NUMARTOR-486183 format. One line per field, with one value per residue (C-alpha): residue number from 1; residue in one letter; x negated, z negated, y. Coordinates in Angstrom, 3 decimals. Each point is the difference from the previous one (the first is absolute). Layout:
<pts>
seq <- NUM, ...
type <- A, ...
east <- X, ...
up <- Z, ...
north <- Y, ...
</pts>
This chain:
<pts>
seq <- 1, 2, 3, 4, 5, 6, 7, 8, 9, 10, 11, 12, 13, 14, 15, 16, 17, 18, 19, 20, 21, 22, 23, 24, 25, 26, 27, 28, 29, 30, 31, 32, 33, 34, 35, 36, 37, 38, 39, 40, 41, 42, 43, 44, 45, 46, 47, 48, 49, 50, 51, 52, 53, 54, 55, 56, 57, 58, 59, 60, 61, 62, 63, 64, 65, 66, 67, 68, 69, 70, 71, 72, 73, 74, 75, 76, 77, 78, 79, 80, 81, 82, 83, 84, 85, 86, 87, 88, 89, 90, 91, 92, 93, 94, 95, 96, 97, 98, 99, 100, 101, 102, 103, 104, 105, 106, 107, 108, 109, 110, 111, 112, 113, 114, 115, 116, 117, 118, 119, 120, 121, 122, 123, 124, 125, 126, 127, 128, 129, 130, 131, 132, 133, 134, 135, 136, 137, 138, 139, 140, 141
type <- M, Y, I, P, A, E, K, W, I, L, M, F, L, L, D, T, N, V, I, I, A, Y, F, K, G, S, H, V, V, K, E, R, I, L, S, N, I, E, E, I, A, V, S, T, L, V, I, A, E, L, Y, Y, G, A, K, S, S, Q, Y, P, G, K, N, L, E, N, L, S, R, F, I, D, I, I, H, V, I, P, F, D, L, S, C, A, I, K, F, G, D, I, K, S, K, L, R, A, I, G, K, P, T, G, E, V, D, A, L, I, G, G, T, A, M, T, H, D, A, V, L, V, T, N, N, L, K, H, F, E, N, I, E, G, L, K, M, E, N, W, L, A, K
east <- 9.374, -2.824, -2.418, -2.718, -3.530, -0.948, 2.881, -0.755, -0.508, -0.771, -1.231, 1.659, 0.566, 2.428, -0.612, 2.851, 0.257, 0.465, 2.893, 1.568, -0.255, 1.765, 2.814, 0.266, 0.563, -3.401, 0.547, -3.738, -0.430, 3.192, -1.076, -3.493, 1.355, 2.663, -2.293, -2.728, 2.120, -1.985, -3.263, 1.249, -0.045, 0.387, -1.860, 1.782, -1.665, 1.809, 3.255, -0.549, -0.428, 3.091, 2.122, -1.091, 0.899, 3.364, 0.938, -1.007, 1.796, 3.275, 1.557, -1.539, 2.687, -0.271, -3.795, -0.429, 2.324, -2.006, -3.237, 1.359, 1.041, -3.437, -1.775, 2.123, -1.426, -3.639, -2.931, -0.876, -3.651, -0.633, -2.811, -2.099, -3.451, -1.774, 1.670, -0.989, -3.648, 0.050, 1.592, -2.838, -2.543, 1.687, 0.329, -3.613, -1.343, 2.110, -1.131, -3.637, 0.304, 2.039, 3.152, 2.709, 3.480, 3.314, 0.448, 2.988, -1.686, -3.049, 2.256, 1.833, -3.265, -1.420, 3.039, -0.354, -3.703, 0.492, 2.430, -1.973, 3.009, 0.255, 1.467, 2.717, 0.268, 0.803, -2.553, -3.277, -1.814, 0.886, -1.844, -2.742, -2.837, 0.778, -2.751, 1.171, 3.729, 1.774, 2.784, 2.604, 2.442, 3.233, 1.412, -2.798, 1.139
up <- 4.146, 2.436, -1.177, 2.272, -1.126, -0.981, -2.514, -1.870, -3.741, -0.181, -2.942, 0.207, 3.031, -0.734, 1.225, 1.249, -3.161, -2.193, 2.121, -0.089, -3.809, 0.132, 2.098, -2.415, -2.865, -1.683, -2.527, -0.303, 3.736, 0.311, -2.858, 1.452, 3.470, -1.158, -2.420, 2.663, 3.168, 1.525, -0.324, 1.377, 3.564, 2.043, 3.159, 3.260, -0.234, -3.270, 1.538, 2.839, -2.518, -1.919, 3.180, 0.980, -3.446, -0.029, 3.512, -0.892, -3.356, -1.022, -0.242, 2.834, 0.079, -3.694, -0.036, 3.080, -1.534, -3.255, 1.957, 2.044, -3.164, -1.525, 3.085, -0.220, -3.440, 0.400, 2.001, 3.036, 1.063, 3.617, 0.965, 2.141, 1.606, -3.300, -1.625, 2.964, -0.330, -3.753, 0.680, 2.378, -2.604, -2.722, 2.140, 1.211, -3.549, -1.343, 2.838, -0.671, -3.653, 0.824, -1.804, 2.601, -0.892, 1.826, 2.952, -1.440, -3.398, 1.638, 2.017, -3.160, -1.928, 2.826, -0.077, -3.762, 0.303, 2.941, -2.076, -3.245, -1.619, -2.749, 1.417, -2.316, 0.423, -1.909, 2.147, -1.221, 1.077, 3.667, -0.115, -2.599, 2.518, 1.709, -1.341, -1.109, 0.060, -3.071, -1.288, -2.740, -0.911, -1.412, -0.497, -2.205, -3.462
north <- 10.909, 0.725, 2.688, 1.467, -0.917, 3.539, 0.097, -3.250, 0.115, -3.675, -1.944, -3.453, -2.223, -2.841, -3.533, -2.167, -2.101, 3.085, 1.239, -3.448, 0.131, 3.385, -1.495, -2.928, 2.425, 0.354, 2.774, 0.653, 0.534, 2.062, 2.269, 0.495, 0.762, 2.426, 1.817, 0.435, 0.245, 2.878, -1.945, -3.317, -1.258, -3.130, -0.957, -0.718, -3.424, -0.724, 1.203, -2.482, -2.837, 1.119, 0.214, -3.481, -1.320, 1.769, -1.187, -3.565, -0.022, -1.543, 3.493, 2.037, 2.717, 0.802, -0.236, 2.201, 2.597, -0.010, 0.329, 2.893, 1.867, -0.629, 1.350, 3.152, 0.893, -1.045, 1.406, -2.122, -0.166, -1.043, -2.338, 2.337, 0.136, 0.807, -3.004, -2.183, 1.019, -0.706, -3.400, -0.895, 1.064, -2.092, -3.129, 0.150, 0.476, -2.874, -2.258, 0.888, -1.068, -3.114, 1.153, 0.548, 1.256, -0.100, 2.329, 1.863, 0.337, 1.569, 2.325, 1.106, 0.355, 2.090, 2.261, 0.531, 0.782, 2.354, 2.051, -0.304, -1.681, -2.584, -3.198, -1.299, -3.780, -3.144, -1.856, 1.481, -3.171, 0.631, 3.329, -0.590, -0.218, 3.304, 2.220, 3.434, -0.787, 1.385, -2.272, -0.269, -2.744, 1.431, -3.495, -1.378, -0.970
</pts>
């Protein structure tokens, strides 16, 4: 569900691995999503990764249908100019300190920071050097 920027009540931005855990039946993730649905969003970048994974999977029809239903109930945050500027800032700072991160991770981190959201990921290590990025791991035991 696409929501215009001025209407966002955003607190959590989900990373790809968290949504995959949801699709695989993680009760913890499902409970957190459903109990906070108005405060949860996904970036168009994460949707791109999920579409790629679904199309490349053993069951593309089923996985694309599940993804489409998920997108219908969740807020979708576009990668816009503000996110692009934040991405450039993140990448240049990480390069300056000699701690680069993956391109998509920096794009997702920049999106979370632009919207003052907590990034929910199971890959904290991928984002640990992004100064000021708020993160949670809903899958940690």
